[in-house]
C-alpha positions as CSV (number, residue, x, y, z in Angstrom):
1,M,9.5,14.8,-4.5
2,K,7.1,17.5,-5.2
3,K,4.6,17.6,-2.5
4,H,0.9,17.3,-4.0
5,P,-1.8,19.5,-2.5
6,S,-4.6,18.2,-0.3
7,A,-8.0,17.6,-2.1
8,E,-9.4,20.4,0.2
9,S,-6.8,23.0,-1.0
10,S,-6.9,21.6,-4.5
11,L,-10.4,22.5,-4.7
12,I,-10.0,25.9,-3.1
13,G,-6.8,26.8,-5.2
14,D,-8.8,25.4,-8.6
15,I,-11.8,27.9,-7.7
16,R,-9.6,30.6,-7.2
17,G,-7.8,30.2,-10.6
18,G,-11.0,29.5,-12.3
19,V,-12.5,32.5,-11.2
20,V,-9.5,35.0,-11.6
21,S,-9.1,33.4,-15.2
22,F,-12.6,33.9,-15.8
23,L,-12.0,37.5,-15.0
24,V,-9.4,38.4,-17.3
25,A,-10.9,35.8,-20.2
26,V,-14.0,38.4,-20.7
27,P,-12.4,41.3,-22.1
28,L,-9.6,39.2,-23.6
29,C,-12.1,37.3,-25.6
30,L,-13.9,40.7,-26.5
31,G,-10.8,42.5,-27.3
32,I,-9.4,39.9,-29.8
33,A,-12.7,39.0,-31.5
34,L,-12.9,43.0,-32.3
35,A,-8.9,42.8,-33.3
36,S,-9.4,39.6,-35.5
37,G,-12.8,41.4,-37.3
38,V,-15.1,39.0,-36.2
39,P,-18.3,39.2,-34.1
40,L,-17.5,40.0,-30.3
41,F,-19.8,37.1,-29.3
42,A,-17.5,34.8,-31.5
43,G,-14.8,35.3,-29.0
44,I,-17.1,35.0,-25.8
45,I,-18.3,31.1,-27.7
46,A,-14.8,30.4,-28.0
47,G,-13.9,31.1,-24.5
48,I,-16.6,28.7,-23.3
49,V,-15.6,26.2,-25.5
50,G,-12.0,26.5,-24.6
51,G,-13.0,26.2,-20.9
52,L,-15.7,23.3,-21.1
53,I,-15.0,21.5,-24.2
54,V,-11.2,21.5,-24.6
55,G,-10.8,21.4,-20.5
56,S,-12.8,18.1,-20.6
57,F,-10.6,16.5,-23.5
58,S,-7.3,17.8,-22.6
59,K,-5.1,16.2,-20.6
60,S,-3.3,19.2,-19.4
61,A,-3.9,20.2,-15.4
62,L,-3.3,23.6,-16.0
63,S,-3.6,24.8,-19.3
64,I,-6.8,27.0,-20.2
65,S,-8.2,27.4,-23.6
66,G,-9.4,30.3,-25.4
67,P,-9.0,32.8,-28.3
68,E,-5.4,33.7,-28.4
69,A,-4.0,37.1,-29.5
70,G,-1.3,34.9,-31.6
71,L,-4.3,33.9,-34.0
72,I,-5.4,37.6,-34.7
73,I,-3.3,37.9,-38.3
74,V,-4.3,34.5,-39.4
75,V,-7.9,35.3,-38.6
76,L,-7.7,38.5,-40.2
77,S,-6.3,36.9,-43.4
78,A,-8.7,34.2,-43.5
79,M,-11.5,36.5,-43.4
80,D,-10.0,38.8,-45.8
81,S,-9.8,36.0,-48.2
82,L,-13.1,34.2,-47.8
83,G,-15.5,36.9,-47.4
84,T,-17.8,36.2,-45.1
85,F,-18.0,35.1,-41.4
86,S,-20.1,31.9,-42.0
87,T,-17.5,30.8,-44.9
88,F,-14.8,31.5,-42.1
89,L,-16.7,29.3,-39.6
90,L,-16.6,26.1,-42.0
91,A,-12.8,26.9,-42.4
92,T,-12.1,26.7,-38.3
93,C,-14.5,23.4,-38.1
94,L,-12.4,21.7,-40.7
95,A,-8.9,23.3,-39.0
96,G,-10.6,21.3,-35.7
97,I,-10.4,18.1,-37.7
98,I,-7.0,18.8,-39.4
99,Q,-5.6,18.9,-35.8
100,I,-7.6,15.8,-34.6
101,L,-5.9,14.0,-37.4
102,L,-2.5,15.6,-36.5
103,G,-2.8,14.4,-32.7
104,Y,-3.8,10.5,-34.2
105,A,-0.6,11.1,-36.3
106,R,1.2,11.7,-33.5
107,A,2.3,15.4,-34.9
108,G,2.8,16.4,-31.0
109,I,6.3,15.3,-30.6
110,I,7.0,18.5,-32.2
111,S,7.0,20.2,-28.8
112,N,10.1,18.0,-27.6
113,F,12.2,20.0,-29.9
114,F,11.8,23.1,-28.3
115,P,14.8,23.9,-25.6
116,S,13.8,25.3,-22.4
117,S,15.6,28.6,-23.1
118,V,13.4,29.5,-26.2
119,I,10.3,28.4,-23.9
120,K,11.6,30.8,-21.3
121,G,12.2,33.6,-23.5
122,M,8.6,33.4,-24.9
123,L,7.2,33.5,-21.5
124,A,9.2,36.7,-20.6
125,A,8.8,38.1,-23.8
126,I,5.0,38.0,-23.6
127,G,5.3,39.4,-19.8
128,I,7.2,42.6,-21.1
129,I,4.6,42.8,-24.0
130,L,1.5,42.3,-21.5
131,I,3.3,45.0,-19.2
132,F,3.7,47.6,-21.9
133,K,0.1,47.0,-23.3
134,Q,-1.4,47.7,-20.2
135,I,0.2,51.0,-19.7
136,P,-2.1,52.8,-21.8
137,L,-5.4,51.2,-20.3
138,L,-3.9,52.0,-17.0
139,V,-3.6,55.7,-17.3
140,G,-7.4,55.6,-18.9
141,Y,-6.5,55.5,-22.6
142,D,-8.8,52.9,-24.4
143,G,-7.2,53.0,-27.8
144,D,-6.2,49.3,-27.6
145,H,-8.1,46.4,-25.9
146,A,-6.7,43.6,-28.4
147,E,-3.7,42.9,-26.5
148,A,-2.3,42.1,-29.7
149,F,1.3,40.2,-29.1
150,T,3.7,42.6,-30.6
151,L,5.1,45.8,-29.8
152,F,5.5,47.1,-33.1
153,Q,2.6,46.6,-35.0
154,P,2.2,46.9,-38.8
155,D,0.2,49.1,-39.0
156,G,2.5,51.8,-37.7
157,I,0.3,52.2,-34.3
158,N,2.7,50.6,-32.2
159,I,2.8,50.7,-28.2
160,L,5.3,53.8,-27.8
161,K,2.8,55.7,-29.9
162,Q,-0.1,54.5,-27.8
163,C,1.8,55.7,-24.8
164,Q,1.9,58.7,-26.2
165,W,-1.3,59.1,-27.1
166,A,-2.6,57.8,-23.6
167,F,-0.4,60.2,-21.5
168,A,-1.8,63.1,-23.4
169,H,-5.6,61.5,-22.6
170,I,-4.8,60.9,-18.8
171,N,-8.3,60.2,-17.0
172,A,-7.9,60.8,-13.1
173,T,-10.3,57.9,-12.2
174,A,-8.6,55.0,-14.0
175,I,-5.3,55.9,-12.6
176,L,-6.6,55.8,-9.0
177,I,-8.1,52.2,-9.6
178,A,-5.1,51.2,-11.3
179,L,-3.2,52.6,-8.2
180,I,-5.7,51.0,-5.6
181,S,-5.7,47.6,-7.7
182,M,-1.4,47.5,-7.7
183,G,-1.9,48.4,-3.7
184,I,-4.3,45.5,-3.2
185,F,-1.8,43.2,-5.1
186,F,1.1,44.3,-2.7
187,I,-0.8,43.8,0.2
188,W,-1.5,40.3,-0.8
189,E,1.8,39.5,-2.1
190,F,3.9,40.8,0.7
191,I,2.1,41.4,3.7
192,L,-0.7,39.3,4.2
193,P,1.1,36.2,3.8
194,R,3.6,37.4,7.0
195,K,0.5,37.9,8.9
196,Q,-0.9,34.2,7.9
197,T,-4.2,35.9,8.1
198,S,-7.2,34.0,6.1
199,L,-7.6,36.9,4.0
200,S,-4.8,36.0,1.8
201,K,-6.7,33.0,0.5
202,I,-9.1,35.1,-1.5
203,P,-7.9,35.4,-5.0
204,P,-6.5,39.2,-4.9
205,A,-7.6,39.8,-8.4
206,L,-11.6,39.1,-7.3
207,I,-10.7,41.9,-5.0
208,V,-9.4,44.1,-7.1
209,V,-12.0,43.7,-9.5
210,A,-15.0,44.4,-6.8
211,T,-13.1,47.5,-5.6
212,A,-13.1,48.8,-8.9
213,V,-16.6,48.4,-9.8
214,L,-17.7,49.7,-6.2
215,I,-15.5,52.9,-6.8
216,N,-17.0,53.4,-10.3
217,T,-20.3,53.0,-8.6
218,F,-19.2,55.5,-6.0
219,F,-18.5,58.2,-8.8
220,Q,-21.6,57.5,-10.9
221,L,-23.8,58.1,-7.6
222,F,-22.2,61.3,-6.2
223,H,-19.9,62.3,-8.6
224,P,-20.9,61.3,-12.8
225,A,-18.4,63.6,-14.0
226,W,-15.5,61.5,-12.8
227,A,-17.1,58.0,-13.5
228,L,-15.7,55.8,-16.3
229,K,-18.2,54.9,-18.8
230,D,-18.4,53.9,-22.7
231,N,-15.0,52.3,-24.0
232,H,-13.7,52.6,-20.3
233,L,-15.3,49.6,-19.5
234,V,-15.9,46.1,-20.4
235,Q,-18.5,46.3,-23.2
236,L,-20.7,42.6,-23.5
237,P,-23.1,42.3,-25.8
238,V,-26.4,42.3,-24.0
239,P,-29.2,40.5,-26.1
240,A,-33.1,42.1,-25.1
241,D,-34.7,38.4,-25.0
242,F,-33.9,34.5,-26.0
243,S,-34.4,35.2,-29.8
244,G,-32.2,38.0,-29.5
245,F,-29.8,35.9,-27.5
246,L,-29.8,32.8,-30.2
247,K,-29.0,35.5,-33.1
248,L,-25.9,36.0,-31.6
249,F,-24.9,32.2,-32.9
250,T,-23.8,32.0,-36.4
251,L,-23.7,28.4,-38.4
252,P,-21.1,27.5,-40.5
253,D,-21.8,28.0,-44.7
254,F,-21.1,24.3,-45.6
255,S,-22.3,25.2,-48.9
256,Q,-18.4,26.2,-49.4
257,I,-17.0,23.0,-48.8
258,N,-15.7,23.0,-52.1
259,N,-13.9,26.3,-51.9
260,P,-10.1,25.6,-52.4
261,R,-9.7,28.8,-50.1
262,V,-11.8,27.1,-47.3
263,Y,-9.2,24.4,-47.0
264,T,-6.1,27.1,-47.1
265,A,-7.4,29.1,-44.5
266,A,-8.4,25.9,-42.7
267,I,-4.5,24.7,-43.0
268,S,-3.5,28.1,-41.9
269,I,-5.6,27.9,-38.5
270,A,-4.8,24.6,-37.8
271,L,-0.7,24.6,-38.2
272,V,-0.8,28.0,-36.2
273,A,-3.2,27.3,-33.6
274,S,-1.6,23.8,-33.2
275,L,2.1,25.1,-32.7
276,E,0.7,27.9,-30.5
277,A,-1.0,25.3,-28.3
278,L,2.1,22.8,-28.1
279,L,4.3,25.9,-27.3
280,S,1.7,26.8,-24.4
281,I,1.5,23.9,-22.8
282,E,5.5,23.4,-22.6
283,A,5.5,26.6,-21.1
284,T,2.9,26.0,-18.9
285,D,4.4,22.4,-17.9
286,E,7.8,25.1,-17.3
287,L,5.4,27.0,-14.5
288,D,4.1,23.8,-13.1
289,P,5.0,23.6,-9.3
290,L,4.5,19.6,-9.4
291,S,6.3,19.0,-12.8
292,R,3.9,17.5,-14.6
293,K,4.1,16.4,-18.4
294,T,1.2,17.1,-20.7
295,P,0.5,14.6,-23.4
296,S,1.0,16.8,-26.5
297,N,-0.9,14.2,-29.2
298,Q,-4.0,14.2,-26.6
299,E,-3.8,17.8,-26.5
300,L,-3.7,18.4,-30.3
301,K,-7.0,16.1,-30.6
302,A,-8.6,18.4,-27.6
303,Q,-7.9,21.5,-29.3
304,G,-9.4,19.9,-32.6
305,I,-12.3,19.1,-31.1
306,G,-12.4,22.9,-29.5
307,N,-11.9,24.3,-32.8
308,L,-14.6,21.7,-34.5
309,M,-17.2,23.0,-31.9
310,S,-16.4,26.3,-31.8
311,G,-16.7,26.7,-35.7
312,L,-20.2,24.5,-35.5
313,M,-21.5,27.3,-33.0
314,G,-19.8,30.3,-34.1
315,G,-17.0,30.9,-32.6
316,M,-13.7,31.9,-33.4
317,P,-10.7,29.6,-33.2
318,L,-8.8,28.9,-30.2
319,T,-5.8,27.6,-28.6
320,S,-4.2,27.1,-25.4
321,V,-3.2,30.0,-23.5
322,I,-0.3,31.0,-21.9
323,V,-1.7,34.5,-20.3
324,R,-4.7,32.6,-18.7
325,S,-3.1,29.9,-17.8
326,S,-0.6,31.6,-15.8
327,I,-2.8,33.9,-14.3
328,S,-5.2,30.3,-13.0
329,L,-2.0,29.6,-11.9
330,N,-0.5,32.2,-9.7
331,A,-4.3,32.4,-8.2
332,G,-3.7,28.8,-6.9
333,A,-5.3,26.5,-9.8
334,R,-3.7,22.7,-9.6
335,T,-6.0,21.0,-11.6
336,K,-8.0,20.9,-14.7
337,R,-10.9,22.1,-12.2
338,A,-9.9,25.4,-13.0
339,A,-10.5,25.4,-16.5
340,L,-13.6,23.7,-16.2
341,I,-14.8,26.4,-13.8
342,H,-13.6,29.2,-15.7
343,G,-15.5,28.1,-18.9
344,F,-18.5,27.3,-16.6
345,M,-18.5,30.9,-15.3
346,L,-18.3,32.3,-18.9
347,L,-21.3,30.8,-19.9
348,V,-23.6,31.3,-16.8
349,C,-22.4,35.2,-16.5
350,V,-22.6,36.3,-20.3
351,I,-26.2,34.7,-20.0
352,T,-27.6,36.4,-16.7
353,L,-24.9,38.8,-15.6
354,P,-23.9,40.5,-19.2
355,N,-25.1,44.2,-17.7
356,L,-22.8,43.8,-14.0
357,L,-19.8,42.4,-16.1
358,N,-20.0,45.4,-18.3
359,E,-19.1,47.5,-15.1
360,I,-15.9,46.2,-14.6
361,P,-13.3,48.9,-15.6
362,W,-10.8,48.3,-18.3
363,A,-7.8,49.8,-15.7
364,A,-8.7,47.0,-13.0
365,L,-8.2,44.1,-15.4
366,A,-5.1,45.9,-16.9
367,S,-3.9,45.6,-13.4
368,I,-4.0,42.1,-13.2
369,L,-2.5,41.5,-16.9
370,F,0.5,43.9,-15.5
371,I,1.0,42.1,-12.6
372,T,0.8,38.2,-14.5
373,G,3.4,40.2,-16.7
374,Y,5.6,41.0,-13.9
375,R,5.5,37.5,-12.8
376,L,6.2,35.8,-16.2
377,A,9.3,38.3,-16.9
378,R,10.8,38.7,-13.2
379,I,14.3,39.6,-13.1
380,E,15.3,36.7,-11.5
381,L,14.2,35.0,-14.6
382,F,17.0,37.1,-16.8
383,R,19.4,36.6,-13.8
384,S,19.1,33.0,-13.9
385,Q,19.3,32.4,-17.4
386,Y,22.8,34.5,-18.0
387,E,24.3,32.9,-15.0
388,A,23.7,29.4,-17.0
389,G,26.2,30.7,-19.9
390,L,25.9,31.9,-23.2
391,V,25.0,28.6,-24.7
392,R,21.7,29.3,-22.5
393,F,21.0,33.0,-22.3
394,L,21.7,33.8,-25.9
395,P,19.0,32.0,-27.5
396,F,16.6,33.2,-24.5
397,I,17.3,36.9,-24.9
398,T,17.3,36.5,-28.6
399,T,13.6,34.9,-28.6
400,V,12.9,37.9,-26.3
401,G,14.0,40.2,-28.5
402,A,12.5,38.7,-31.8
403,I,9.1,38.6,-30.5
404,L,9.1,42.1,-29.1
405,L,10.2,43.3,-32.8
406,T,8.1,41.0,-34.8
407,D,5.3,38.7,-33.4
408,L,5.2,35.1,-31.3
409,I,5.7,33.0,-34.0
410,A,8.5,34.6,-35.8
411,G,10.6,35.3,-32.7
412,I,10.2,31.7,-31.5
413,A,11.4,30.6,-34.6
414,I,14.5,33.0,-34.6
415,G,15.2,32.0,-31.0
416,M,15.2,28.3,-32.4
417,L,17.6,29.1,-35.1
418,M,19.9,30.5,-32.3
419,S,19.8,27.6,-30.2
420,L,20.4,25.6,-33.3
421,F,23.3,27.6,-33.7
422,F,24.6,26.7,-30.3
423,I,23.9,22.9,-31.1
424,I,26.0,22.8,-34.2
425,R,29.1,25.0,-32.6
426,E,28.7,22.3,-29.5
427,T,28.6,19.7,-31.9
428,Y,31.4,20.9,-33.9
429,L,33.7,21.8,-30.3
430,K,33.1,18.5,-28.9
431,A,33.4,16.0,-31.1
432,H,36.9,15.0,-30.8
433,Q,39.7,16.4,-28.1
434,T,43.5,15.8,-28.4
435,Y,46.3,15.0,-26.0
436,T,49.9,15.4,-26.8
437,Y,52.4,13.6,-24.6
438,E,55.7,12.2,-24.7
439,M,56.4,8.0,-24.1
440,N,60.2,6.7,-24.6
441,G,61.4,10.1,-25.2
442,K,58.9,9.9,-28.4
443,E,55.9,12.3,-29.0
444,S,52.6,10.8,-28.7
445,I,49.1,11.9,-29.8
446,R,45.7,10.4,-28.2
447,I,42.4,11.9,-30.3
448,R,39.7,11.1,-28.3
449,L,36.3,10.8,-30.2
450,G,33.3,12.1,-28.8
451,D,29.3,10.8,-28.8
452,Y,28.8,11.5,-31.8
453,V,30.5,12.8,-34.7
454,S,28.8,14.3,-37.6
455,F,29.5,15.2,-41.1
456,L,30.2,18.9,-39.4
457,N,33.5,17.6,-37.9
458,K,34.7,16.4,-41.3
459,A,36.8,19.5,-42.2
460,S,38.6,19.4,-38.3
461,I,39.2,16.1,-37.8
462,S,40.7,15.9,-41.7
463,A,43.1,19.0,-41.0
464,L,44.0,17.6,-37.3
465,L,45.2,14.1,-39.3
466,D,47.0,16.0,-42.0
467,R,49.0,17.8,-39.5
468,I,50.3,14.9,-37.5
469,P,54.0,14.6,-37.8
470,N,55.3,11.3,-39.6
471,G,56.6,8.8,-37.2
472,T,54.3,9.9,-34.3
473,R,52.4,7.3,-31.8
474,V,48.8,8.2,-32.6
475,E,46.2,6.6,-30.2
476,I,42.3,7.1,-31.9
477,D,40.0,6.3,-28.6
478,Y,36.3,5.3,-29.8
479,T,35.1,4.2,-26.1
480,Q,33.0,7.2,-25.5
481,T,31.7,7.2,-29.2
482,S,28.0,6.1,-30.3
483,Y,28.1,7.4,-33.9
484,I,30.3,8.2,-36.7
485,D,28.9,9.8,-39.9
486,S,30.2,7.9,-42.9
487,D,32.1,10.7,-44.0
488,V,34.3,10.7,-41.1
489,Q,34.7,6.8,-41.7
490,D,36.2,7.8,-45.0
491,I,38.4,10.0,-43.4
492,L,39.9,7.7,-40.9
493,Q,39.9,4.6,-43.5
494,R,42.1,6.8,-45.8
495,F,44.1,7.8,-42.8
496,E,44.5,3.9,-42.0
497,T,46.1,3.6,-45.4
498,S,48.9,6.3,-45.4
499,A,49.9,5.5,-41.6
500,Q,52.0,3.0,-42.2
501,A,53.9,4.7,-45.6
502,R,54.1,7.8,-42.8
503,N,55.9,5.4,-40.2
504,I,52.8,6.5,-38.0
505,Y,52.3,4.0,-35.1
506,L,48.5,3.6,-34.7
507,I,46.6,2.0,-31.9
508,R,42.9,2.2,-31.8
509,L,41.2,1.7,-28.4
510,D,38.4,-0.6,-28.4
511,T,34.8,0.2,-29.5
512,N,31.7,-1.3,-30.4
513,L,31.1,0.9,-33.5
514,E,31.5,-0.7,-37.1
515,I,34.8,1.2,-38.3
516,P,37.9,0.6,-40.5
517,H,40.0,-1.9,-38.8
518,F,43.3,0.1,-37.8
519,I,46.6,-1.4,-37.4
520,N,47.3,-2.3,-33.6
521,R,51.3,-2.8,-33.4
């Protein structure tokens, strides 16, 4: 039985989770918006809506929504097809409406068909990609802020080339900040818990960010040549006045409501965002120490409301984000308050403190993501899946490899195909068992049918019955069987017809199934 945290500890954990996920959300919102070809502020709007609006309607205790890297390709495609950002916003609104309708149609049941090995493979792959994607930023190379979830990108500029370029452009200050940040995580993870000090209750990510800002500020004051600047720091849009702030928002172009391309884009956004949301909440539920289950249909409705509101306010599409959710969970979050705190802090800080946020070095945030990636792809996870046997390990490792080599959706699809192969294989192998023994000096055969006998077993059962020698005593055991395919029933019917001619003594062990009446002698 899972032990539920006290109200006080839960609130403290939620605050820590909300703060840490907020710190990571700022650069991710900006980076994904930049990679998607939409205004940077559109990413911030989606992050705020994901925290406050989706967080309010969602029944998930731990999921946090916002812009997600898996949507980059579909957003780029839609922007290219529709031409203008305002028309794209209309497609985003319609995508939200489609998601709401999917929720009422109870389409969320699809999440129940994803095996845990594929979900854990998705988590591990995301962790590995997070680790590799942070390497350029950890050494001071700012060539990729988007955190695109693929190691080998279609433009040919993959993570391996980025790492080569990064180590050719090493920045000593970024490395120093990264090393200190990793050291802080090590102290908070392994040393402070043993000492049971109150410092362990402070989110290490918050200490990391504050320390990084102080180090860079010190260099700005006393050794400007060593200070990080420009693309090495978070770059949040800073309006000069309130009118400038209002100009950051864009309204949908409703005059394009009859444009068929808008509906094509809306369907694409809705399907991809819905699938990623369902997979993300499934993965987040796997990580939940309290083992709670998120209602998938309600989540689709919440995501739809979020995308509708994001499109109306000038934001890009959003979905549930496993990276942000796992960061919040690791920081101590246990309820949806963390998502609301994360969204509220985004709203307040982009209005009141954009200049302060722009002082955060990317190297510090990369350290947070690096540690998160390690936790998602820990060695123990690979070991436990391997020890569970090939039936679980091969779909798991296939999902990991496929996501690394392709992208999130394609990788999951390949992992599902591998799982399907094992399901078919197990169904084929376990549909029946055969035992041979002697009774009164005469050979006897017992055929015990499994719980589910499908058309996949037609060939093997037919071949088995054909091989039975004439004059044999045969028992067919249906006591464990709940379903027999009609094709298999036909084969058994033919065997009954030929049994007497072959002098086969046939016995049927009782069953409640509607099956051919066998001879009992």
